[in-house]
C-alpha positions in Angstrom: 102.6 214.5 99.1 104.6 217.5 98.0 106.7 217.7 94.9 109.9 217.5 96.9 108.7 214.3 98.7 107.6 212.8 95.4 111.1 213.5 94.0 112.8 211.9 97.0 110.6 208.8 96.7 111.5 208.6 93.0 115.2 208.8 93.8 114.9 205.8 96.2 113.1 203.7 93.6 115.4 204.7 90.8 118.3 203.5 93.0 116.5 200.3 93.7 116.0 199.6 90.0 119.6 200.5 89.2 120.8 198.1 91.8 118.5 195.3 90.7 119.7 195.4 87.1 123.3 196.4 87.7 125.1 195.7 91.1 127.5 198.5 90.5 126.9 201.7 92.4 125.5 204.8 90.6 127.3 207.5 92.6 124.7 210.2 92.1 121.8 208.0 93.1 123.7 206.5 96.1 124.7 209.9 97.5 121.2 211.3 97.1 119.7 208.2 98.7 122.1 208.5 101.7 121.0 212.1 102.2 117.3 211.1 102.1 117.6 208.2 104.5 119.6 210.4 107.0 116.9 213.1 106.7 114.2 210.5 107.5 116.0 209.5 110.7 116.7 206.0 109.3 120.0 204.1 109.6 122.2 204.4 106.5 122.8 200.6 106.7 119.5 200.2 105.0 121.3 201.1 101.8 123.9 198.4 102.2 122.7 195.3 100.2 125.3 193.2 102.0 123.6 193.6 105.4 120.7 191.3 106.1 117.3 192.5 107.3 117.8 190.4 110.4 121.0 192.4 111.2 119.3 195.7 110.6 116.4 194.8 112.9 118.7 193.5 115.6 120.6 196.8 115.6 117.5 199.0 115.2 114.6 197.0 116.8 112.1 199.9 116.4 112.0 199.1 112.7 110.4 195.7 113.2 107.0 197.2 113.8 107.3 199.4 110.6 108.3 196.4 108.5 105.3 194.3 109.6 102.5 194.9 107.1 104.6 197.6 105.4 103.2 196.9 101.9 99.6 196.5 103.0 99.1 200.0 104.2 96.2 201.7 102.4 95.3 204.5 104.8 96.1 207.3 102.4 98.9 208.6 104.5 101.0 210.2 101.8 103.4 211.8 104.3 104.9 208.5 105.2 105.4 207.2 101.7 109.1 208.3 101.4 109.9 206.5 104.6 108.0 203.4 103.5 109.8 203.5 100.1 113.2 203.4 101.9 112.2 200.4 103.9 110.5 198.6 101.0 113.6 199.2 98.8 115.7 197.3 101.4 113.4 194.4 101.4 113.1 194.2 97.6 116.8 194.6 97.0 117.8 191.8 99.5 115.2 189.4 98.2 115.3 189.9 94.4 119.0 190.9 93.8 120.6 187.5 94.3 123.5 187.9 91.9 125.3 185.0 90.1 127.8 182.4 91.0 128.1 179.8 93.8 125.9 180.1 96.9 126.9 179.0 100.4 124.5 177.5 103.0 125.0 180.7 105.0 123.9 182.8 102.0 120.9 180.6 101.4 119.9 180.8 105.1 120.3 184.6 105.0 118.1 184.9 101.9 115.4 182.8 103.5 115.4 185.0 106.5 115.2 188.1 104.3 112.4 186.5 102.3 110.6 185.9 105.6 110.8 189.7 106.4 109.5 190.4 102.9 106.5 188.1 103.5 105.8 189.8 106.8 105.7 193.1 105.0 103.0 191.7 102.8 101.0 190.7 105.9 102.0 187.0 105.8 103.7 184.8 108.3 107.4 184.1 107.3 107.4 181.2 104.8 103.7 181.4 104.0 104.1 182.5 100.3 107.0 180.2 99.6 105.4 177.3 101.4 102.2 177.4 99.4 104.3 174.9 97.5 104.6 172.9 100.6 100.9 173.0 101.1 100.3 172.6 97.4 98.2 175.7 97.0 96.2 174.8 100.0 96.5 178.3 101.3 97.5 177.0 104.8 100.4 178.2 106.9 103.2 175.9 108.0 102.8 174.2 111.3 103.3 176.6 114.2 102.3 179.6 112.2 99.0 181.5 112.3 97.3 183.8 110.0 97.4 184.0 106.2 98.3 186.5 103.5 96.0 189.3 103.1 94.4 190.1 99.7 93.2 187.9 96.9 95.0 184.8 96.1 97.2 184.8 99.2 99.3 187.8 98.4 99.7 191.1 100.2 97.1 193.8 99.8 97.4 195.7 96.5 99.3 193.0 94.7 97.5 191.5 91.7 99.6 188.4 91.4 100.7 185.7 93.7 104.4 186.2 94.6 104.7 182.7 96.1 105.9 181.1 92.8 108.4 183.9 92.2 109.9 183.6 95.6 110.0 179.8 95.2 111.7 180.1 91.8 114.4 182.4 93.3 114.9 180.0 96.2 115.2 177.1 93.8 117.9 178.9 91.8 119.9 179.6 94.9 119.7 175.9 95.9 120.9 174.9 92.4 123.8 177.2 92.7 124.8 175.8 96.1 127.5 173.2 96.4 124.9 170.9 98.0 127.0 167.8 98.5 129.7 169.8 100.3 127.1 171.5 102.5 125.4 168.2 103.4 128.8 166.7 104.4 129.2 169.4 107.1 126.5 169.0 109.8 127.0 172.6 110.9 126.1 174.0 107.4 123.4 171.3 106.8 121.6 172.4 110.0 121.2 175.9 108.5 119.3 174.6 105.5 115.5 175.2 105.6 113.5 172.5 103.8 111.7 173.7 100.7 110.3 172.1 97.6 113.4 173.2 95.6 115.8 171.8 98.1 113.8 168.5 98.4 113.9 168.2 94.6 117.6 168.6 94.5 118.0 166.0 97.3 115.8 163.5 95.6 117.7 163.9 92.4 121.1 163.5 94.0 120.4 161.0 96.8 122.1 158.1 94.9 125.3 160.1 94.9 125.3 160.7 98.6 126.7 158.5 101.4 127.8 158.7 105.0 127.1 162.0 106.8 125.8 163.7 103.6 123.2 161.0 103.1 122.1 161.1 106.7 121.7 164.9 106.6 119.8 164.7 103.3 117.3 162.2 104.9 116.8 164.4 107.9 115.9 167.3 105.7 113.5 165.3 103.6 111.9 163.9 106.7 111.5 167.4 108.2 109.8 168.6 105.0 107.5 165.5 104.8 106.4 166.0 108.4 105.6 169.7 107.8 103.6 169.1 104.7 101.9 166.1 106.3 100.6 168.2 109.1 99.1 170.7 106.7 97.5 168.1 104.4 96.2 166.1 107.4 94.3 169.2 108.6 92.9 169.7 105.1 91.6 166.1 105.0 90.0 166.5 108.4 88.3 169.7 107.3 87.1 168.6 103.9 83.5 167.8 103.3 82.5 164.2 104.2 80.3 163.4 101.2 76.6 163.0 100.9 74.4 160.8 103.0 73.4 157.4 101.4 69.6 158.0 101.0 69.1 154.4 99.8 69.6 153.1 103.3 66.6 153.7 105.7 67.5 155.7 108.8 68.1 153.8 112.1 65.2 154.4 114.4 67.1 155.3 117.6 66.7 158.4 119.7 70.1 159.9 118.8 68.9 160.0 115.1 65.5 161.7 115.9 65.0 164.7 113.7 63.2 167.0 116.1 62.7 169.9 113.7 61.3 167.8 110.9 59.1 165.8 113.3 57.5 169.1 114.6 57.1 170.5 111.1 55.4 167.4 109.6 53.0 167.1 112.6 51.9 170.7 112.7 48.5 169.8 111.3 47.9 167.9 114.5 48.2 171.0 116.6 45.2 171.3 119.0 44.6 175.0 119.9 42.2 174.1 122.7 44.7 172.3 124.9 47.7 173.9 123.2 49.3 170.6 122.4 51.0 169.1 119.4 49.9 165.5 118.9 52.7 163.5 117.1 51.5 160.5 115.1 54.8 160.0 113.2 58.4 160.4 114.1 61.1 161.3 111.6 64.8 160.3 111.8 68.0 161.6 110.3 69.8 159.4 107.8 73.3 158.8 108.9 74.4 155.8 106.9 78.1 155.7 105.9 80.1 153.6 103.5 80.7 150.2 105.1 82.6 148.4 102.4 86.3 149.3 102.0 87.0 151.9 99.3 89.9 151.2 97.0 92.0 154.2 96.1 94.6 153.8 93.4 97.0 156.8 93.0 99.1 156.9 89.8 101.7 159.6 89.8 103.9 160.8 86.9 107.4 161.1 88.5 109.1 162.8 85.5 111.0 166.0 86.1 108.1 168.3 85.5 106.0 166.6 88.1 108.2 166.7 91.2 105.9 168.7 93.5 103.0 166.5 92.5 105.1 163.4 93.4 106.0 164.7 96.8 102.5 166.0 97.7 100.5 163.1 96.4 102.8 160.6 98.1 102.1 162.3 101.4 98.4 162.6 100.6 98.2 158.9 99.8 99.8 158.0 103.1 97.2 160.1 105.0 94.2 158.4 103.2 95.9 155.0 103.8 95.6 155.8 107.5 91.8 156.2 107.3 89.6 153.3 108.2 87.9 151.3 105.4 90.3 152.7 102.7 92.6 150.4 100.7 95.3 152.6 99.1 97.7 151.7 96.3 100.4 153.9 95.0 102.2 153.6 91.6 104.9 156.0 90.3 106.0 156.0 86.7 108.2 157.6 84.1 109.4 155.2 81.3 108.9 152.3 83.9 106.3 151.8 86.6 107.0 151.2 90.2 104.5 149.8 92.7 105.1 151.7 96.0 102.1 150.3 97.8 104.2 148.4 100.4 105.5 151.7 101.7 102.4 153.9 101.2 102.0 154.4 104.9 105.5 156.0 105.0 105.9 158.9 102.5 109.5 159.3 103.5 110.4 155.8 102.4 108.4 156.2 99.2 110.3 159.3 98.2 113.6 157.6 98.9 112.6 154.9 96.4 111.6 157.2 93.6 113.8 158.1 90.7 112.8 161.6 89.5 113.2 162.4 85.8 113.0 160.5 82.5 110.2 160.4 80.0 106.6 159.2 80.2 105.1 155.8 79.5 101.5 155.9 80.9 100.5 152.5 79.4 103.1 150.7 81.5 101.6 152.3 84.6 98.1 151.4 83.5 99.2 147.8 83.0 100.3 147.7 86.6 97.2 149.5 87.9 94.4 147.6 86.2 94.8 144.3 88.0 94.3 146.1 91.3 90.7 146.9 90.3 88.5 144.2 91.9 85.3 146.1 92.5 85.1 148.9 89.9 82.1 150.8 91.5 83.9 150.9 94.8 87.2 152.1 93.3 88.7 155.6 92.6 91.7 156.0 90.4 93.6 159.3 90.6 96.0 159.9 87.8 98.4 162.9 88.2 100.3 163.8 85.1 100.7 166.5 82.4 99.7 163.6 80.0 102.4 164.5 77.4 103.0 160.9 76.3 105.1 161.4 73.2 103.7 158.6 71.1 101.6 156.7 73.6 98.6 159.0 73.9 96.1 156.7 72.1 97.0 153.5 74.0 96.9 155.3 77.4 93.6 156.9 76.7 92.1 153.6 75.5 93.1 152.1 78.9 91.7 155.0 80.8 88.4 154.9 78.9 88.1 151.2 79.6 88.6 151.7 83.3 86.1 154.5 83.3 83.5 152.6 81.4 83.9 149.7 83.9 82.5 151.9 86.7 85.7 153.2 88.3 85.6 156.8 89.4 88.6 158.2 87.4 90.0 161.6 88.4 92.7 163.1 86.1 94.7 165.8 87.8 97.0 168.1 85.8 99.3 168.8 88.8 99.3 169.2 92.5 101.4 172.3 93.1 101.7 175.6 94.9 99.9 177.9 92.4 97.4 175.5 91.0 98.7 176.1 87.5 98.8 173.1 85.3 100.1 172.2 81.9 98.1 169.4 80.3 98.3 168.0 76.8 95.3 169.7 75.0 94.4 166.5 73.3 94.0 164.7 76.6 92.2 167.6 78.2 89.5 167.5 75.4 89.2 163.8 75.6 88.7 163.8 79.3 86.1 166.5 79.0 84.2 164.6 76.4 84.4 161.5 78.5 82.7 163.3 81.4 85.6 163.4 83.7 87.5 166.7 83.1 90.9 167.4 84.4 90.6 169.0 87.9 92.6 172.1 88.9 96.0 171.5 90.4 95.0 172.9 93.8 95.4 170.0 96.2 92.4 171.1 98.2 90.1 170.1 95.3 91.7 166.7 95.1 91.3 166.3 98.9 87.6 167.1 98.7 87.0 164.7 95.8 88.7 161.9 97.6 87.1 162.6 100.9 83.7 162.6 99.3 84.3 159.3 97.7 85.6 157.4 100.8 83.2 159.1 103.3 
């Protein structure tokens, strides 16, 4: 790249930074950028932050191929870097400069479309980064999408951090700034909303204040989101390992279980070189015994404000396991009170409508409700999803958990079940669980899926 090209690229990026931190035009940077874009043969509309990327591509369809994978290019082509800087600036400005003040459904819809183009530039399907929250860090695309982000951690090539949480945070802020009740009351505007974790959180918090058309539209959005996440998690459950074979049960001596390879290997000493035959005096069979007694799965979820995504994802996950044969699933949600949601565990949509997000934590109340459900400890797994900040009830809760664990129950403490796998757990509880021999597992839902699948297999 020549010095002149480097200077032109710097002008475009300085303009981008100026616009991101101050929406007012910087005349010198704006005029210089217009000249650069014109010289590159690109439309000047790229510099207008009020024009969506969709609109640009509709008017100039040849740019679509350039935007796809734009930020993953590593071929050393320095000559095209100024042009790529112009296109990247458009994407970055439209996605990250969201301003202040109220947001309409149209504005949210446009931002979501622009974010989709940004994800495509990183080598991802539209929605893949943001919907890692939907898939709870599972790294799976939404239904109907193929492919995954390139690079480590599900981000575009060359990026050292996962941009999914950042995009989800921006989307959440836009949702909070939107007059949601008014939007839901208008079917035309409500139809433009794209379900996301941020939107579902707002709907769940405000559902008691909705009625009529607004409540109907809110329920439709929640159901769409539940169905999408269910499809992803159902695939994860199907693909997870199915546990170890029960070696204590002798293999059934039928032809379909015959272990040909092992039989040949064990009988090799009986090989007769004269007639070139292997004489088999013992047959070996594969062990295929599976669990035959129903496994009891008790899921306890902290539904306080900081655990919203865990509540949503674990509700859906519990319903999936409830649909498996030989699994008896119970679901309890708690904040300062405990709520037994087992009657609706097969329908996560109904469960979510019955939750009341927010409030404090009172784990002992939930444990008091959960313990009577344990009838066969060694055939029971209890999953407890919380940040374990109990504010005065730490000792009583841990005492209850320890008693359950000592009784033979497989206890699985989970810090969170979210998009990035990050977790904030009370250090006191984290150390206690580690000393007990049941450390807090990572917040990635795929780890929880594997743990549960191994137990019930």
